C-alpha positions as CSV (number, residue, x, y, z in Angstrom):
1,M,106.1,219.3,36.7
2,P,106.0,215.5,37.4
3,T,103.4,213.5,35.5
4,M,101.4,210.4,36.3
5,A,103.9,208.4,34.2
6,D,106.8,209.7,36.4
7,V,104.9,208.4,39.5
8,A,104.3,205.1,37.8
9,R,108.1,204.7,37.0
10,S,109.1,205.7,40.5
11,A,106.7,203.3,42.1
12,G,107.4,200.5,39.6
13,V,103.8,200.1,38.6
14,S,101.6,200.9,35.6
15,V,100.0,204.3,34.9
16,A,96.6,202.5,35.2
17,T,97.5,201.4,38.7
18,V,98.5,205.0,39.7
19,S,95.1,206.1,38.3
20,H,93.2,203.5,40.3
21,V,95.0,204.6,43.5
22,L,94.5,208.3,43.1
23,N,90.9,208.0,41.8
24,G,89.7,205.1,44.0
25,T,88.3,203.4,40.9
26,R,89.6,199.9,41.7
27,P,91.0,198.1,44.8
28,V,94.8,198.0,44.9
29,L,97.0,195.9,47.1
30,P,98.1,197.8,50.3
31,H,101.8,197.7,49.6
32,T,101.3,198.8,46.0
33,R,99.0,201.6,47.1
34,Q,101.6,202.7,49.6
35,A,104.4,202.7,47.0
36,V,102.3,204.9,44.7
37,L,101.5,207.4,47.6
38,D,105.2,207.5,48.5
39,A,106.1,208.3,44.9
40,V,103.5,211.0,44.8
41,D,105.0,212.6,48.0
42,E,108.6,212.2,46.8
43,L,108.0,213.7,43.4
44,G,105.5,216.4,44.5
45,Y,102.9,215.2,42.0
46,T,99.6,217.1,41.9
47,P,96.7,215.4,40.1
48,N,95.1,217.2,37.2
49,T,91.6,217.6,38.7
50,L,90.0,218.6,35.4
51,A,91.4,215.7,33.5
52,R,90.4,213.3,36.3
53,S,86.8,214.7,36.3
54,L,86.6,213.9,32.5
55,V,87.5,210.3,33.2
56,T,85.4,209.7,36.3
57,S,82.5,212.1,35.7
58,R,83.2,213.4,39.2
59,T,84.7,216.7,40.1
60,R,85.0,215.9,43.8
61,S,83.3,219.2,44.7
62,I,80.2,220.0,46.6
63,G,78.0,223.0,46.2
64,L,76.8,224.7,49.5
65,A,74.0,227.2,49.4
66,V,73.3,228.7,52.8
67,S,71.9,232.1,53.7
68,A,73.2,234.4,56.4
69,I,76.7,232.9,56.4
70,S,77.6,235.7,58.8
71,N,75.2,234.1,61.4
72,P,77.4,232.2,63.9
73,Y,75.0,229.2,63.7
74,F,75.5,228.9,59.9
75,T,79.2,229.7,60.2
76,E,79.6,226.7,62.5
77,I,77.6,224.5,60.1
78,L,79.9,225.7,57.3
79,Q,82.9,224.7,59.4
80,G,81.4,221.2,59.8
81,V,80.7,220.9,56.1
82,E,84.2,222.1,55.2
83,A,86.0,219.8,57.6
84,S,84.0,216.7,56.5
85,A,84.3,217.5,52.8
86,L,88.1,217.9,53.2
87,E,88.3,214.7,55.1
88,H,86.7,212.9,52.2
89,G,88.7,214.6,49.6
90,Y,86.1,217.1,48.4
91,S,86.3,220.8,47.8
92,L,83.4,223.4,48.4
93,L,81.8,226.0,46.2
94,I,79.7,228.3,48.4
95,A,76.9,230.7,47.6
96,D,74.5,232.7,49.7
97,P,70.8,232.6,48.5
98,H,69.8,235.4,50.9
99,D,66.6,233.5,51.8
100,D,65.2,234.8,48.5
101,P,63.4,232.1,46.4
102,E,64.3,233.5,43.0
103,H,68.0,234.2,44.0
104,E,68.1,230.8,45.5
105,R,67.2,229.0,42.3
106,K,69.8,231.2,40.4
107,V,72.7,230.4,42.7
108,V,71.9,226.7,42.8
109,Q,71.8,226.7,39.0
110,L,75.2,228.4,39.0
111,L,76.6,225.8,41.3
112,H,75.2,223.1,39.2
113,E,76.8,224.6,36.1
114,R,80.1,224.4,37.9
115,R,79.6,220.6,37.7
116,V,79.5,219.9,41.4
117,D,78.9,216.3,42.3
118,G,76.1,217.2,44.6
119,M,74.6,220.0,46.7
120,I,73.8,220.9,50.3
121,V,71.1,223.5,50.5
122,A,69.4,225.3,53.4
123,P,66.1,226.0,51.5
124,S,64.2,229.3,51.7
125,A,60.6,229.7,52.9
126,D,59.3,229.1,49.4
127,P,61.5,226.4,47.8
128,R,59.2,225.3,45.0
129,E,61.5,226.6,42.2
130,L,64.5,225.1,43.9
131,V,62.9,221.7,44.2
132,S,61.7,221.8,40.6
133,Y,65.1,222.6,39.3
134,L,66.9,220.0,41.4
135,G,64.3,217.4,40.4
136,R,64.4,218.2,36.7
137,H,68.2,217.9,36.6
138,Q,68.4,215.0,39.0
139,V,71.0,216.8,41.2
140,P,72.0,214.7,44.3
141,T,71.0,217.1,47.1
142,V,70.8,217.2,50.9
143,F,68.5,219.8,52.5
144,L,70.2,221.3,55.6
145,D,68.7,222.7,58.8
146,R,65.2,223.2,57.2
147,V,63.0,220.3,56.0
148,I,60.5,220.3,53.2
149,D,57.3,218.4,52.9
150,G,56.7,216.0,50.0
151,V,60.3,215.6,48.8
152,G,61.2,212.3,50.4
153,G,62.5,211.2,53.8
154,G,59.2,209.8,55.1
155,A,57.0,211.1,57.8
156,A,59.9,212.3,59.9
157,G,60.7,214.8,57.2
158,A,57.2,216.1,56.8
159,R,56.4,217.5,60.2
160,A,56.5,221.1,59.0
161,G,57.5,223.4,56.2
162,V,56.0,224.4,52.8
163,P,54.3,221.5,51.0
164,V,56.2,220.9,47.8
165,D,55.2,218.5,45.0
166,A,57.8,215.9,44.2
167,P,58.7,215.6,40.5
168,V,56.0,213.9,38.4
169,D,58.0,210.7,37.9
170,G,58.6,210.5,41.6
171,T,62.3,209.4,41.0
172,Q,64.1,212.2,42.8
173,P,64.7,211.6,46.5
174,F,66.1,214.3,48.7
175,D,67.8,213.6,52.0
176,Q,67.5,216.1,54.9
177,V,69.6,216.8,57.9
178,C,68.5,219.1,60.8
179,A,68.2,219.4,64.5
180,E,65.3,218.5,66.7
181,N,63.2,221.6,67.1
182,T,59.8,220.8,68.7
183,E,60.8,219.1,72.0
184,P,63.7,221.5,72.9
185,M,61.4,224.5,72.4
186,A,58.7,222.8,74.5
187,G,61.3,222.3,77.2
188,L,62.2,226.0,77.3
189,V,58.5,226.9,77.8
190,T,57.9,224.3,80.5
191,H,61.1,225.5,82.2
192,L,59.8,229.1,82.4
193,A,56.3,227.9,83.4
194,G,58.0,225.9,86.2
195,L,59.5,229.2,87.5
196,G,56.0,230.6,87.8
197,H,55.5,232.5,84.5
198,R,52.0,232.5,83.1
199,R,52.4,234.9,80.2
200,I,55.3,233.6,78.1
201,G,55.9,235.3,74.7
202,L,57.6,233.9,71.6
203,V,59.7,235.8,69.1
204,A,59.3,233.4,66.2
205,G,61.3,233.2,63.0
206,L,60.5,233.8,59.3
207,P,57.0,232.4,58.4
208,G,57.3,229.5,55.9
209,L,60.5,228.0,57.3
210,S,60.1,224.5,58.9
211,T,62.3,225.7,61.8
212,T,59.8,228.4,62.5
213,A,56.8,226.1,62.3
214,E,58.3,223.4,64.4
215,R,59.4,225.8,67.1
216,I,55.9,227.3,67.3
217,T,54.6,223.8,67.6
218,G,57.0,223.2,70.4
219,Y,56.0,226.4,72.1
220,R,52.3,225.4,72.0
221,Q,53.2,221.9,73.3
222,G,55.1,223.5,76.2
223,L,52.1,225.6,77.1
224,T,49.8,222.6,77.0
225,S,52.1,220.6,79.2
226,A,52.1,223.5,81.7
227,H,48.3,223.8,81.5
228,L,48.6,227.4,80.1
229,P,46.3,228.8,77.4
230,Y,47.7,229.8,74.0
231,D,47.4,233.5,73.2
232,D,47.9,234.7,69.7
233,H,49.0,238.1,70.9
234,L,52.0,236.5,72.6
235,V,53.5,235.1,69.4
236,V,55.2,237.6,67.1
237,H,57.5,237.1,64.1
238,G,61.0,238.5,64.2
239,D,61.6,237.1,60.7
240,S,64.8,235.3,61.9
241,E,66.9,238.5,62.0
242,S,67.9,241.0,64.6
243,A,66.1,244.1,63.4
244,G,62.8,242.2,63.0
245,A,63.1,240.8,66.5
246,E,63.7,244.2,67.9
247,R,60.4,245.4,66.4
248,A,58.6,242.3,67.4
249,T,59.8,242.5,71.0
250,A,58.7,246.1,71.2
251,A,55.2,245.0,70.1
252,L,55.0,242.5,72.9
253,L,56.1,245.0,75.4
254,A,53.4,247.4,74.2
255,L,50.6,244.9,75.1
256,A,48.2,245.9,77.8
257,A,49.3,242.7,79.6
258,P,52.9,242.1,78.4
259,P,54.7,238.8,78.9
260,T,56.8,238.2,82.0
261,A,59.1,235.8,80.1
262,L,60.3,235.6,76.5
263,V,61.6,232.8,74.3
264,T,63.5,233.8,71.1
265,A,63.7,231.3,68.3
266,N,67.2,231.9,67.0
267,N,70.4,233.6,68.0
268,A,70.1,236.7,65.7
269,M,66.7,237.4,67.1
270,T,68.0,237.1,70.7
271,I,70.3,240.0,69.9
272,G,67.4,242.1,68.6
273,T,65.3,241.2,71.6
274,L,68.0,242.2,74.0
275,R,68.3,245.6,72.2
276,A,64.6,246.2,72.6
277,L,64.7,245.3,76.3
278,R,67.6,247.7,76.9
279,R,65.8,250.5,74.9
280,H,62.8,250.0,77.2
281,G,64.9,250.1,80.3
282,L,64.1,246.5,81.2
283,S,66.6,244.2,83.0
284,V,66.9,240.4,82.4
285,P,65.9,238.4,84.4
286,D,64.7,240.9,87.1
287,D,62.0,242.5,84.9
288,L,61.6,239.8,82.3
289,A,63.0,236.3,82.0
290,L,64.6,235.2,78.7
291,C,65.4,231.8,77.1
292,C,66.9,231.4,73.6
293,F,66.8,228.8,70.9
294,D,70.4,228.7,69.6
295,D,73.5,229.0,71.8
296,F,76.5,230.9,70.6
297,A,80.1,231.3,71.7
298,W,79.6,234.4,73.8
299,A,76.2,233.5,75.3
300,D,77.7,232.7,78.7
301,L,79.6,236.0,78.6
302,F,76.4,238.1,78.8
303,S,75.2,239.4,82.1
304,P,73.1,237.5,82.9
305,R,74.4,234.4,81.1
306,L,71.9,233.2,78.5
307,T,69.9,230.1,79.1
308,A,69.7,228.5,75.6
309,I,69.2,225.5,73.4
310,A,72.5,224.5,71.7
311,Q,72.2,222.9,68.3
312,P,74.9,220.5,67.2
313,S,75.7,222.9,64.3
314,R,79.1,221.5,63.3
315,E,77.8,217.9,63.4
316,I,74.8,218.9,61.3
317,G,77.2,220.2,58.6
318,A,79.4,217.1,58.9
319,Q,76.4,214.7,58.8
320,A,75.0,216.5,55.7
321,V,78.3,215.7,53.8
322,R,78.2,212.1,54.9
323,V,74.6,211.7,53.8
324,L,75.4,213.3,50.5
325,L,78.3,211.0,49.8
326,E,76.1,208.0,50.7
327,R,73.6,209.3,48.1
328,L,76.4,209.6,45.5
329,D,77.4,206.0,46.2
330,S,73.9,204.7,46.3
331,P,71.7,206.9,44.1
332,D,68.6,204.6,44.4
333,R,68.4,204.2,48.1
334,P,65.4,205.6,49.9
335,A,65.5,209.2,51.0
336,R,65.9,209.8,54.7
337,T,65.7,212.6,57.2
338,V,68.3,212.7,60.0
339,R,67.5,214.7,63.1
340,L,70.2,215.4,65.7
341,D,69.5,216.1,69.4
342,C,70.0,219.5,71.0
343,T,71.4,220.4,74.4
344,F,69.8,222.5,77.1
345,M,72.4,225.1,78.4
346,H,71.0,226.1,81.8
347,R,72.3,229.5,82.8
348,T,70.8,232.6,84.5
349,S,68.8,234.7,82.1
350,C,65.7,232.5,82.9
351,G,65.9,233.7,86.5
352,C,67.5,230.7,88.1
353,P,70.5,230.9,90.4
354,D,73.8,230.4,88.6
355,P,74.0,226.6,88.1
356,G,77.8,226.9,87.9
């Protein structure tokens, strides 16, 4: 197996120069760098990642803790994280916290013990132990999809979520990357109101998640914009999963005055809602209009085609990697929250003619 010394001899440079080229620890003249890379290719040299990590204190690996990896939304986020990490020369270690606070802290600790350079985490509804662990150990971390109050990022990162005390010394900043939630949800409600609906139900997500709180806020803002009253009975929690949404939708349909339109707050709950409607013999949009937060690959293959809010899931994942790498390069910079815009996918489940 070729060694770094073999690469140095082939390229006509010192072993230190080869190390600087491969580890990016010092600028090297372009022609010298190219000579080293050509020698690496010619000899088939593979760097010793473990040895390199001992020298640089970096493993060039990122820990990713995301629940419900089987969910198409998080699958696309994972693809964005993986592609961006690979582009920057990083590998991924992946764990599923199962949206359970105790398990979340354990898997994050396991990832940390694998000496990852930093972490990307979609926090649970109660992330206090998670934040405490990351703060104590000063782990560079980006919170993904869901934001947390009190951990940095300014007012933009504190619109919703479980309040969490920052570490006592206040030194641990956490960056956050997510989609806009409030305005897109308000847009779905005003769209349905514009079609004449006056009782619009919401199948909301798991209580405690910032995405749930922000989308409920958007729902209420949409009602206000449409001059419609808010009715507690029309908001049910499907707990961000299909079975819960099926039960929640059935509860809405059992009301003395059921809704004439529904908004579901994520793609898994959309499936559960559709199951409940089918079980009750109801047709969309003839009997009940439907709009969804979260688009997915086959949403336009349903009959009717699903009107939905599409989140930029892959870009959320890619942006989280970029923000984490910026944190690794500049540990003392202020924390920030990055919010990405969503897209309204206008189809036919809302009751509109096919926009083509």
